[in-house]
C-alpha positions as CSV (number, residue, x, y, z in Angstrom):
1,M,-73.7,52.6,-22.2
2,D,-72.5,49.1,-22.7
3,N,-69.3,47.2,-23.0
4,T,-68.7,47.9,-26.7
5,F,-65.9,49.9,-28.3
6,L,-66.5,53.6,-29.2
7,P,-66.8,54.3,-32.9
8,I,-63.6,54.3,-34.9
9,T,-65.3,54.5,-38.4
10,K,-68.2,56.4,-39.8
11,E,-70.1,53.1,-40.1
12,D,-69.6,52.5,-36.4
13,M,-71.0,55.9,-35.6
14,E,-74.0,55.4,-37.9
15,K,-74.8,52.1,-36.2
16,R,-75.2,54.0,-33.0
17,G,-77.7,56.3,-34.7
18,W,-75.4,59.3,-34.5
19,T,-75.2,61.8,-37.3
20,Q,-72.3,63.8,-35.6
21,P,-70.1,63.1,-32.6
22,D,-69.7,65.7,-29.8
23,F,-66.0,65.1,-29.7
24,V,-63.5,63.5,-32.0
25,Y,-60.6,62.1,-30.0
26,I,-57.2,61.8,-31.9
27,T,-54.6,59.7,-30.3
28,G,-51.1,58.6,-31.3
29,D,-51.6,55.2,-29.7
30,A,-53.7,52.2,-30.9
31,Y,-57.2,52.2,-29.5
32,V,-57.0,50.1,-26.3
33,D,-60.2,50.4,-24.2
34,H,-58.4,49.8,-20.9
35,P,-58.1,52.2,-17.9
36,S,-54.3,52.0,-18.1
37,F,-54.7,54.1,-21.3
38,G,-55.5,57.8,-20.9
39,T,-57.6,57.8,-24.1
40,A,-59.9,55.1,-22.7
41,I,-60.4,56.9,-19.4
42,I,-61.2,60.3,-20.8
43,S,-63.5,59.0,-23.5
44,R,-65.4,56.8,-21.1
45,V,-65.7,59.6,-18.5
46,L,-67.2,61.9,-21.2
47,E,-69.5,59.1,-22.4
48,S,-70.7,58.7,-18.8
49,R,-71.7,62.3,-18.8
50,G,-73.8,61.8,-22.0
51,F,-71.3,63.1,-24.6
52,K,-70.7,61.2,-27.9
53,V,-67.0,60.5,-28.5
54,A,-65.5,59.0,-31.6
55,I,-61.9,57.8,-31.8
56,I,-59.3,58.4,-34.6
57,S,-56.3,56.3,-33.7
58,Q,-52.9,57.0,-35.3
59,P,-54.1,59.0,-38.2
60,D,-51.9,59.5,-41.3
61,W,-50.5,62.9,-40.5
62,K,-49.6,63.5,-44.1
63,K,-53.2,63.4,-45.2
64,K,-55.9,65.8,-44.2
65,E,-58.5,63.2,-45.0
66,S,-57.3,61.1,-42.0
67,I,-58.9,63.5,-39.6
68,R,-62.1,64.0,-41.6
69,V,-63.4,60.5,-40.8
70,F,-66.3,61.8,-38.7
71,G,-66.6,65.2,-40.2
72,R,-66.7,68.3,-37.9
73,P,-67.4,67.4,-34.3
74,R,-70.2,69.4,-32.6
75,L,-68.0,70.6,-29.7
76,G,-64.4,70.0,-30.6
77,F,-61.3,67.8,-31.1
78,L,-59.4,66.1,-28.2
79,V,-55.8,65.4,-29.0
80,T,-53.1,63.4,-27.3
81,S,-49.8,61.8,-28.3
82,G,-50.8,58.7,-26.3
83,N,-49.5,57.2,-23.1
84,M,-45.9,58.3,-23.9
85,D,-44.3,61.5,-25.1
86,S,-43.8,60.8,-28.8
87,M,-40.1,61.7,-28.7
88,V,-39.4,59.3,-25.9
89,N,-41.5,56.7,-27.8
90,H,-39.4,57.2,-30.9
91,Y,-35.9,57.7,-29.6
92,S,-33.4,56.2,-27.1
93,V,-31.4,58.5,-24.9
94,S,-28.6,58.4,-27.5
95,K,-31.2,59.8,-30.0
96,K,-31.3,56.6,-32.0
97,H,-34.6,55.4,-33.5
98,R,-36.2,52.6,-31.4
99,K,-37.2,49.5,-33.3
100,K,-40.5,48.8,-31.7
101,D,-43.6,50.7,-30.5
102,A,-45.5,48.7,-27.9
103,Y,-48.5,51.0,-28.3
104,T,-48.9,50.3,-32.0
105,P,-50.5,47.1,-33.5
106,G,-47.8,44.6,-34.2
107,G,-45.3,46.8,-32.4
108,I,-44.6,48.6,-35.7
109,M,-42.6,51.8,-35.4
110,G,-43.4,55.0,-37.2
111,K,-47.2,55.1,-37.0
112,R,-47.1,58.5,-35.2
113,P,-45.1,61.6,-36.0
114,D,-42.4,63.3,-33.9
115,Y,-44.0,66.0,-31.7
116,A,-47.3,64.3,-32.4
117,V,-49.6,66.7,-30.6
118,V,-48.3,69.7,-32.6
119,V,-48.5,67.8,-35.9
120,Y,-52.0,66.5,-35.3
121,C,-53.3,69.9,-34.2
122,N,-51.8,71.7,-37.1
123,L,-53.5,69.1,-39.4
124,I,-56.8,69.9,-37.8
125,R,-56.3,73.6,-38.2
126,Q,-55.6,73.2,-41.9
127,T,-59.0,71.6,-42.3
128,Y,-61.2,73.1,-39.6
129,K,-60.2,76.7,-39.0
130,D,-62.3,77.6,-36.0
131,V,-63.2,74.2,-34.3
132,P,-62.1,74.1,-30.6
133,I,-59.0,72.0,-30.0
134,L,-58.3,70.6,-26.5
135,I,-55.0,68.9,-25.9
136,G,-53.9,66.7,-23.0
137,G,-51.9,63.6,-22.0
138,I,-48.3,63.4,-20.9
139,E,-46.8,65.2,-24.0
140,A,-49.0,68.2,-23.5
141,S,-48.9,68.2,-19.7
142,L,-45.1,68.3,-19.5
143,R,-44.7,70.9,-22.2
144,R,-47.4,73.3,-21.0
145,L,-45.0,76.2,-20.5
146,A,-41.7,77.0,-22.1
147,H,-39.4,74.0,-21.7
148,Y,-36.0,72.6,-22.7
149,D,-36.3,70.1,-25.5
150,Y,-33.5,67.5,-25.4
151,W,-34.0,66.3,-29.0
152,S,-33.7,69.7,-30.6
153,N,-31.4,71.0,-27.9
154,K,-33.5,74.2,-27.7
155,V,-35.9,75.9,-25.3
156,K,-39.3,75.5,-27.0
157,R,-42.4,77.6,-26.5
158,S,-45.5,76.3,-24.7
159,I,-47.0,73.5,-26.8
160,L,-50.2,75.4,-26.6
161,L,-48.8,78.0,-29.0
162,D,-47.0,75.7,-31.4
163,S,-50.0,73.4,-31.7
164,Q,-52.5,76.2,-32.2
165,A,-54.8,74.5,-29.7
166,D,-57.3,76.5,-27.6
167,I,-57.0,74.8,-24.2
168,L,-54.4,72.5,-22.7
169,M,-55.4,70.1,-19.9
170,Y,-52.5,69.0,-17.7
171,G,-52.5,66.3,-15.1
172,M,-54.9,63.3,-15.3
173,G,-57.7,65.5,-16.7
174,E,-61.0,63.8,-15.5
175,H,-62.3,67.0,-13.7
176,S,-61.0,69.4,-16.3
177,V,-62.4,67.7,-19.4
178,V,-65.9,67.3,-18.0
179,E,-66.0,71.0,-17.0
180,I,-64.8,72.1,-20.5
181,A,-67.2,69.8,-22.2
182,E,-70.1,71.1,-20.2
183,A,-69.1,74.7,-20.8
184,L,-68.9,74.2,-24.6
185,D,-72.2,72.4,-24.5
186,A,-73.7,75.4,-22.7
187,G,-72.7,77.6,-25.6
188,I,-69.7,79.3,-24.0
189,D,-67.1,80.3,-26.5
190,V,-63.8,78.3,-26.1
191,K,-61.9,81.6,-25.8
192,D,-63.9,82.5,-22.6
193,I,-63.2,79.2,-20.9
194,T,-60.4,80.5,-18.8
195,Y,-61.4,79.6,-15.3
196,I,-61.0,75.8,-15.0
197,A,-58.4,74.3,-12.7
198,G,-55.8,72.1,-14.4
199,T,-55.9,74.0,-17.7
200,V,-53.6,76.4,-19.6
201,Y,-55.0,79.0,-22.0
202,K,-53.8,81.9,-24.2
203,A,-54.4,85.6,-23.4
204,K,-53.8,88.9,-25.1
205,D,-53.7,90.8,-21.8
206,L,-53.9,90.1,-18.0
207,D,-56.9,92.2,-17.2
208,T,-59.0,89.3,-16.0
209,V,-56.1,87.3,-14.4
210,Y,-55.9,87.6,-10.6
211,D,-53.5,86.6,-7.9
212,Y,-50.9,85.4,-10.3
213,I,-47.1,84.9,-10.4
214,Q,-45.5,86.4,-13.5
215,L,-42.7,84.1,-14.7
216,P,-39.7,85.5,-16.7
217,S,-40.6,85.9,-20.3
218,Y,-39.7,83.4,-23.0
219,H,-37.1,85.8,-24.3
220,E,-35.5,86.1,-20.8
221,I,-35.3,82.3,-20.1
222,C,-33.8,81.7,-23.6
223,A,-31.2,84.3,-23.0
224,D,-30.1,83.3,-19.5
225,K,-29.9,79.7,-18.2
226,R,-29.9,81.0,-14.6
227,V,-33.2,82.7,-15.2
228,Y,-34.5,79.5,-16.8
229,A,-33.6,77.5,-13.6
230,E,-35.3,80.1,-11.4
231,S,-38.4,80.1,-13.5
232,F,-38.6,76.3,-13.5
233,Y,-38.3,76.1,-9.7
234,T,-41.1,78.6,-9.4
235,Q,-43.2,76.2,-11.5
236,Y,-42.1,73.2,-9.5
237,T,-43.2,74.7,-6.2
238,N,-46.6,75.5,-7.7
239,T,-47.8,72.1,-8.5
240,D,-50.0,71.6,-5.5
241,P,-53.8,72.0,-6.0
242,F,-54.4,73.5,-2.6
243,Q,-51.9,76.3,-2.6
244,A,-50.5,76.8,-6.1
245,K,-50.8,80.2,-7.7
246,T,-51.8,81.0,-11.3
247,L,-48.6,81.3,-13.4
248,V,-48.2,83.7,-16.4
249,E,-45.5,83.5,-19.1
250,Q,-45.2,86.2,-21.8
251,Y,-44.0,85.5,-25.3
252,R,-44.6,88.7,-27.2
253,E,-46.5,91.8,-26.8
254,K,-50.2,90.8,-26.3
255,E,-49.2,87.1,-26.2
256,Y,-49.4,85.4,-22.8
257,V,-49.8,81.8,-21.7
258,V,-51.7,81.4,-18.4
259,Q,-51.6,78.3,-16.3
260,N,-54.4,77.9,-13.8
261,P,-53.7,76.0,-10.5
262,P,-53.9,72.2,-10.7
263,A,-57.2,70.4,-10.5
264,K,-58.1,68.9,-7.1
265,P,-57.2,65.2,-6.7
266,L,-60.0,62.6,-7.2
267,T,-61.7,61.4,-4.1
268,Q,-61.8,57.6,-3.5
269,M,-65.4,57.5,-4.7
270,E,-64.4,59.4,-7.9
271,M,-61.5,57.0,-8.4
272,D,-63.8,54.0,-8.0
273,D,-66.3,55.5,-10.4
274,V,-63.6,56.1,-13.1
275,Y,-62.4,52.4,-12.8
276,A,-66.0,51.1,-12.8
277,L,-66.8,52.5,-16.3
278,P,-67.7,49.9,-19.0
279,Y,-64.2,49.4,-20.5
280,T,-63.9,46.3,-22.7
281,K,-60.3,45.9,-21.3
282,K,-59.1,44.9,-24.8
283,Y,-57.5,46.4,-27.8
284,H,-59.9,47.0,-30.8
285,P,-60.6,43.8,-32.7
286,S,-59.4,45.4,-36.0
287,Y,-55.8,45.0,-34.7
288,E,-56.0,41.2,-34.5
289,Q,-54.7,40.9,-38.0
290,Y,-51.5,42.6,-36.9
291,G,-51.1,40.4,-33.8
292,G,-52.6,42.8,-31.4
293,V,-51.1,45.6,-29.3
294,P,-48.0,44.6,-27.3
295,A,-48.5,47.0,-24.5
296,I,-51.6,45.3,-23.2
297,S,-49.6,42.2,-22.1
298,E,-48.0,44.3,-19.4
299,I,-51.3,45.5,-17.9
300,K,-54.0,43.0,-18.8
301,F,-53.8,41.2,-15.4
302,S,-52.5,44.1,-13.3
303,L,-54.5,46.3,-10.9
304,V,-54.2,50.0,-10.5
305,S,-54.3,50.8,-6.8
306,N,-53.2,54.4,-6.6
307,R,-52.1,57.6,-8.3
308,G,-49.6,60.3,-7.4
309,C,-46.2,59.9,-5.6
310,F,-44.7,61.8,-2.7
311,G,-41.3,60.2,-3.4
312,G,-40.1,63.3,-5.3
313,C,-37.3,61.8,-7.4
314,N,-35.8,64.7,-9.4
315,F,-35.6,62.8,-12.7
316,C,-39.3,61.9,-12.5
317,A,-42.1,63.9,-14.0
318,L,-44.8,62.7,-11.6
319,T,-44.7,65.8,-9.5
320,F,-45.6,67.8,-12.6
321,H,-48.2,65.4,-14.0
322,Q,-50.0,63.4,-11.3
323,G,-48.8,65.4,-8.3
324,R,-47.6,64.4,-4.9
325,I,-50.9,63.7,-3.2
326,I,-51.8,60.0,-3.2
327,Q,-55.2,59.1,-4.6
328,T,-56.5,55.5,-4.0
329,R,-59.2,53.2,-5.1
330,S,-61.2,51.4,-2.4
331,H,-60.6,47.7,-1.6
332,E,-64.1,46.9,-2.9
333,S,-63.4,48.5,-6.3
334,I,-60.0,46.7,-6.7
335,I,-61.3,43.3,-5.5
336,K,-64.3,43.5,-7.9
337,E,-62.0,44.1,-10.8
338,A,-59.7,41.2,-9.7
339,K,-62.7,38.8,-9.5
340,E,-63.7,39.8,-13.1
341,M,-60.1,39.3,-14.2
342,T,-60.2,35.7,-13.0
343,K,-63.0,34.9,-15.4
344,D,-60.8,35.8,-18.4
345,S,-59.9,32.6,-20.4
346,D,-56.3,33.7,-20.5
347,F,-56.0,34.2,-16.8
348,K,-53.5,31.6,-15.3
349,G,-53.9,32.5,-11.7
350,Y,-51.4,35.3,-11.5
351,I,-52.1,38.9,-10.8
352,H,-49.1,40.6,-12.2
353,D,-49.2,43.8,-10.2
354,V,-51.1,45.8,-7.6
355,G,-49.9,49.3,-7.5
356,G,-49.2,52.6,-9.3
357,P,-46.3,55.0,-9.6
358,T,-45.2,53.6,-6.2
359,A,-46.9,50.4,-5.2
360,D,-46.8,50.7,-1.4
361,F,-48.2,54.3,-1.2
362,R,-51.8,53.9,-0.2
363,Q,-52.3,57.2,1.8
364,P,-51.2,60.8,1.9
365,S,-47.8,61.2,3.5
366,C,-49.2,63.2,6.3
367,E,-52.6,64.3,7.7
368,K,-52.2,67.9,6.7
369,Q,-52.0,67.3,2.9
370,M,-55.7,67.0,2.2
371,E,-56.4,70.3,3.8
372,H,-53.3,72.4,3.3
373,G,-51.6,70.6,0.4
374,V,-47.9,69.4,0.2
375,C,-45.1,71.5,1.4
376,K,-43.6,73.8,-1.2
377,N,-40.0,73.6,-0.3
378,R,-39.7,70.3,1.5
379,Q,-39.9,66.7,0.5
380,C,-41.6,63.9,2.4
381,L,-38.7,61.4,2.2
382,F,-35.7,63.4,1.1
383,P,-33.0,63.9,2.3
384,V,-34.4,62.3,5.5
385,P,-38.1,61.5,6.3
386,C,-40.1,64.5,7.4
387,K,-41.1,64.3,11.1
388,N,-44.8,64.4,10.0
389,L,-44.4,61.5,7.6
390,K,-47.0,58.8,8.3
391,V,-45.3,55.4,7.6
392,D,-48.0,52.7,7.6
393,H,-48.5,49.7,5.3
394,S,-51.5,48.3,7.1
395,D,-54.1,49.3,4.4
396,Y,-51.9,47.8,1.6
397,I,-51.3,44.6,3.6
398,A,-55.1,44.2,4.2
399,L,-55.8,44.7,0.5
400,L,-53.1,42.2,-0.6
401,R,-54.5,39.6,1.9
402,K,-58.0,40.0,0.4
403,L,-56.7,39.5,-3.1
404,R,-54.7,36.4,-2.2
405,K,-58.0,34.8,-0.9
406,I,-59.9,35.2,-4.2
407,P,-60.7,31.8,-5.7
408,N,-58.4,30.9,-8.7
409,V,-55.8,33.4,-7.7
410,K,-52.5,31.5,-7.2
411,K,-50.1,34.5,-6.7
412,V,-50.3,38.2,-6.4
413,F,-47.1,40.0,-7.5
414,I,-45.9,43.5,-6.8
415,R,-44.0,44.7,-9.8
416,S,-44.6,48.5,-10.2
417,G,-41.9,49.2,-7.5
418,I,-41.8,49.8,-3.8
419,R,-40.0,52.6,-2.0
420,F,-37.3,50.7,0.0
421,D,-36.7,53.8,2.1
422,Y,-40.4,53.9,3.1
423,V,-40.2,50.2,4.0
424,V,-37.1,50.8,6.1
425,H,-38.8,53.5,8.1
426,D,-41.8,51.3,8.8
427,K,-41.3,50.1,12.4
428,S,-43.6,47.1,11.8
429,K,-41.9,44.6,9.6
430,V,-45.2,42.8,8.7
431,F,-45.2,44.3,5.1
432,L,-41.5,43.3,4.5
433,K,-42.3,39.8,5.7
434,E,-45.4,39.3,3.6
435,L,-43.7,41.0,0.6
436,C,-40.9,38.3,0.8
437,Q,-43.3,35.5,1.6
438,Y,-46.1,36.0,-0.9
439,H,-45.5,38.8,-3.5
440,I,-42.2,38.2,-5.3
441,S,-40.7,35.2,-7.0
442,G,-37.0,34.8,-6.6
443,Q,-36.0,38.4,-6.9
444,L,-37.2,41.9,-6.0
445,K,-36.5,44.9,-8.2
446,V,-35.8,48.2,-6.4
447,A,-34.4,51.5,-7.5
448,P,-31.5,52.9,-5.4
449,E,-30.3,54.5,-8.7
450,H,-26.7,55.1,-7.5
451,V,-24.4,54.6,-4.6
452,S,-22.6,57.9,-4.5
453,D,-24.2,60.2,-1.9
454,R,-23.2,63.2,-4.0
455,V,-25.1,61.9,-7.0
456,L,-28.1,60.7,-4.9
457,M,-28.4,64.3,-3.5
458,K,-28.9,65.5,-7.1
459,M,-31.3,62.7,-7.8
460,G,-33.5,63.5,-4.8
461,K,-32.9,60.0,-3.5
462,P,-32.0,58.8,0.1
463,S,-28.3,58.2,1.0
464,H,-26.7,54.9,0.1
465,A,-26.7,53.9,3.8
466,V,-30.5,53.7,3.7
467,Y,-30.3,51.2,0.8
468,E,-27.7,49.2,2.6
469,R,-29.9,49.0,5.6
470,F,-32.8,47.8,3.4
471,T,-30.6,45.1,1.8
472,E,-29.6,43.8,5.2
473,E,-33.2,43.7,6.4
474,Y,-34.3,42.0,3.2
475,R,-31.5,39.4,3.6
476,K,-32.4,38.7,7.2
477,M,-36.1,38.4,6.5
478,N,-35.5,35.9,3.7
479,E,-33.2,34.0,5.9
480,K,-35.8,33.9,8.6
481,L,-38.4,32.6,6.1
482,G,-36.0,30.0,4.7
483,M,-36.2,31.6,1.2
484,D,-33.5,32.2,-1.3
485,Q,-34.4,35.5,-3.0
486,Y,-32.3,38.3,-4.4
487,L,-32.4,42.0,-4.9
488,V,-32.0,43.5,-8.4
489,P,-31.1,47.2,-8.2
490,Y,-32.1,49.6,-10.9
491,L,-29.1,52.0,-11.5
492,M,-28.6,55.1,-13.6
493,S,-25.5,56.5,-15.3
494,S,-24.6,60.0,-16.3
495,H,-27.1,61.8,-14.1
496,P,-26.2,65.5,-13.5
497,G,-23.7,65.6,-10.7
498,C,-22.2,62.2,-11.6
499,T,-18.5,62.4,-12.4
500,L,-16.2,59.5,-13.5
501,D,-15.1,59.1,-9.9
502,D,-18.8,58.5,-9.0
503,A,-19.2,56.1,-11.8
504,I,-16.1,54.2,-10.6
505,E,-17.5,54.1,-7.1
506,L,-20.7,52.5,-8.5
507,A,-18.6,50.0,-10.5
508,L,-16.7,49.0,-7.4
509,Y,-20.0,48.5,-5.5
510,L,-21.3,46.2,-8.3
511,K,-18.1,44.2,-8.1
512,K,-18.6,44.0,-4.3
513,I,-22.1,42.6,-4.6
514,N,-21.1,40.5,-7.7
515,H,-23.8,42.0,-9.9
516,M,-23.6,43.3,-13.5
517,P,-26.7,44.8,-14.9
518,E,-27.9,43.3,-18.2
519,Q,-29.1,46.7,-19.3
520,V,-27.9,50.1,-18.3
521,Q,-30.1,53.2,-18.1
522,D,-28.5,56.5,-19.1
523,F,-30.2,59.6,-17.6
524,Y,-32.8,60.7,-20.1
525,P,-33.6,64.5,-20.0
526,T,-37.3,64.4,-20.5
527,P,-39.4,67.7,-20.3
528,S,-40.2,69.3,-17.0
529,T,-38.1,67.6,-14.4
530,L,-35.6,69.1,-11.9
531,S,-32.9,66.8,-13.3
532,T,-33.5,68.0,-16.9
533,T,-33.2,71.6,-15.7
534,M,-29.8,70.7,-14.2
535,Y,-28.8,69.0,-17.4
536,Y,-29.6,72.0,-19.5
537,T,-28.5,74.8,-17.2
538,G,-25.7,73.2,-15.2
539,I,-27.5,74.7,-12.1
540,D,-29.4,73.0,-9.3
541,P,-32.7,75.0,-9.2
542,R,-33.1,74.2,-5.5
543,T,-29.9,75.9,-4.5
544,M,-28.8,77.7,-7.6
545,E,-25.4,76.1,-7.2
546,S,-23.4,74.8,-10.2
547,V,-23.7,71.2,-11.1
548,Y,-21.3,69.0,-13.1
549,V,-23.1,67.6,-16.1
550,P,-21.7,64.7,-18.2
551,R,-23.0,65.7,-21.6
552,S,-20.5,64.3,-24.1
553,P,-21.5,61.0,-25.7
554,H,-18.1,59.6,-25.0
555,E,-18.1,60.3,-21.3
556,K,-21.6,58.8,-21.1
557,K,-20.3,55.7,-22.8
558,M,-17.5,55.5,-20.3
559,Q,-20.0,55.7,-17.4
560,R,-22.2,53.1,-18.9
561,A,-19.3,50.8,-19.6
562,L,-18.1,51.0,-16.0
563,M,-21.4,49.5,-14.9
564,Q,-20.8,46.5,-17.1
565,Y,-17.1,46.2,-16.4
566,K,-17.2,42.4,-16.9
567,N,-18.1,42.7,-20.5
568,P,-15.0,42.1,-22.6
569,E,-16.3,44.5,-25.3
570,N,-16.0,47.3,-22.8
571,Y,-12.3,46.7,-21.9
572,D,-10.7,49.5,-23.9
573,I,-13.2,52.2,-22.8
574,I,-13.0,51.1,-19.2
575,A,-9.2,51.3,-19.3
576,E,-9.5,54.8,-20.8
577,A,-11.9,55.9,-18.1
578,L,-9.7,54.6,-15.3
579,R,-6.6,56.3,-16.8
580,K,-8.6,59.6,-17.1
581,A,-9.7,59.4,-13.5
582,G,-6.2,58.5,-12.3
583,R,-7.4,55.1,-11.1
584,T,-5.0,52.7,-12.9
585,D,-4.7,51.0,-9.5
586,L,-7.9,49.3,-10.6
587,I,-6.2,47.6,-13.5
588,G,-4.5,44.6,-12.1
589,F,-5.0,41.2,-10.4
590,G,-6.0,42.5,-6.9
591,P,-9.4,41.7,-5.4
592,N,-10.6,45.3,-6.0
593,C,-9.5,45.6,-9.6
594,L,-12.1,46.1,-12.2
595,I,-10.1,44.8,-15.2
596,R,-6.9,42.8,-15.7
597,P,-3.8,44.0,-17.6
598,R,-3.5,42.8,-21.1
599,K,-0.4,41.1,-22.4
600,D,1.5,42.6,-25.3
601,E,2.7,40.5,-28.3
602,S,5.8,39.5,-26.4
603,G,3.8,38.0,-23.6
604,K,4.6,40.6,-21.0
605,A,1.8,42.1,-18.9
606,G,0.8,45.6,-19.8
607,N,-2.0,47.9,-18.6
608,V,-3.6,48.5,-21.9
609,G,-1.9,46.2,-24.4
610,K,-0.2,47.1,-27.7
611,R,-2.3,49.3,-30.0
612,T,-2.6,49.8,-33.7
613,K,-2.3,53.3,-35.3
614,K,-6.1,53.5,-35.2
615,G,-6.1,53.0,-31.4
616,G,-7.5,49.5,-31.3
617,M,-6.0,46.3,-30.0
618,K,-4.2,44.1,-32.5
619,K,-6.4,41.3,-33.6
620,K,-3.9,38.6,-32.6
621,T,-3.8,40.0,-29.0
622,I,-7.6,40.1,-28.8
623,R,-8.0,36.5,-30.0
624,N,-5.3,35.3,-27.6
625,T,-6.9,37.1,-24.7
626,H,-10.4,35.9,-25.4
627,A,-9.1,32.3,-25.9
628,K,-7.4,32.3,-22.6
629,K,-10.5,33.7,-20.9
630,S,-12.6,31.0,-22.4
631,E,-10.1,28.4,-21.3
632,R,-10.2,29.7,-17.7
633,R,-14.0,29.6,-17.7
634,R,-13.9,25.9,-18.9
635,R,-11.6,25.1,-16.0
């Protein structure tokens, strides 16, 4: 092996002296040979085991020839949509087409199809009828069993059936893909590879399936949302590699989908080995003519420190994909990569991030996890920290100190996010001190998500009082250090459980702290999260109690607008929201009011102004109001 790109053309393959690859890897992303890209990791892991892997990046799904570049692979096709679910990549939460794709050369949108994994696999099946097809990545992983699909507003079958693939690998996949590759190389028929952890396969009967939980059938979960919620929660409590059971889902007579328990987490040595593989750390040079691949700018000078997250936010898919057990790289592995990074001609002295899903998680949440796994029906941090939670930043602090001492490193930032509740419960304030002193620049972004405790309970987030405690500790620490730094809260509108009253409570909090978000994130019902199940069923799977769900686009618009109450363009819809919630007391001149009354044409103050037949403000009134606001600003 050497630091060269894997073949993307037949000519590349022939230069290596190959007549046929073992695997052809089809991806919906541009080919970026960097360990932040799943395609790079899986292909390099296979290469390290002696397998020949060729890459087809963003094939034209309308042409069969696009997947014939290398001919028939000896062992099979690998298929992924890329680093993102193709539907999330294509559409905003309002189901409008996004304008740019950061994972495509030049940021051009439209280089992959909707439901990319299904489309790519069906294209392969049209050409190669019996070649093994192995699917993986985030799109396959989160659609491995029947799931609610927000974009079609339907419950879809397992992607394994719709794609006509043979095996689905869920989670990160390093263990699973090597075991499958070695089995195929040994001559085992793909239909007999049913024993590998972290995989899903199809079965005609259950004669060879042992110690399993039979989920409700596809027909049953489509017919009854309560049954869907119960089924999902069974899946959710079987995501731990040490104690999860095999899950079985029936579709028709003699048609079952079987999910094996998750693969074991990587050891630190295995993690180090994965990140030491000979990645070029660049996008393929053929993309230079398009201006490169935008996504690499975010990760080029960032360091992956860990995987997994025991935070357990209900709207996050990490529990289903990476799992709750923290996996880490050694200090030596990370420092070696950082030193290599400083030799890059584009390196300006700034390491942009040292982290992962949650930056300051560098160890399992308790001692029991690596032997017994995570608790099925309890969370580590929610609603209050578990008594067994081990809160300790010392290893992370030591790592950051070592990175700061590397020659030519001016600053080491932490941008992938910290858990403010974890920081609050750390009795030692050394991490908070060094975070403020060395690892942010002017502002720290954290994710309280909301201020209403009713909503936070549905999100799986700590109470607002915990965030308030953190803000006070952060303020005092900066004051002690003589630094003027701010907090920027990430907030979410329209999460299941969030009413207009809750949205108004959030708006009042934003007024109190004098902050208006530049961008507002609506809750996005992506596959296989607890929150998405609440959105679809109106039921909290943890308690089976009913949940209020803001589904209408208009109510979502009202909740978004309330978070940006200072924006003059939002005046009418905010006034409507306040009237609907019976909170016209917030339209006025008092210190707690969100908006001021408008004047009608006669100059008298009125709560909503004079309206045209179409419901809009008269143009003269709008011009006068805006002119007076501008005059006040100038004064």
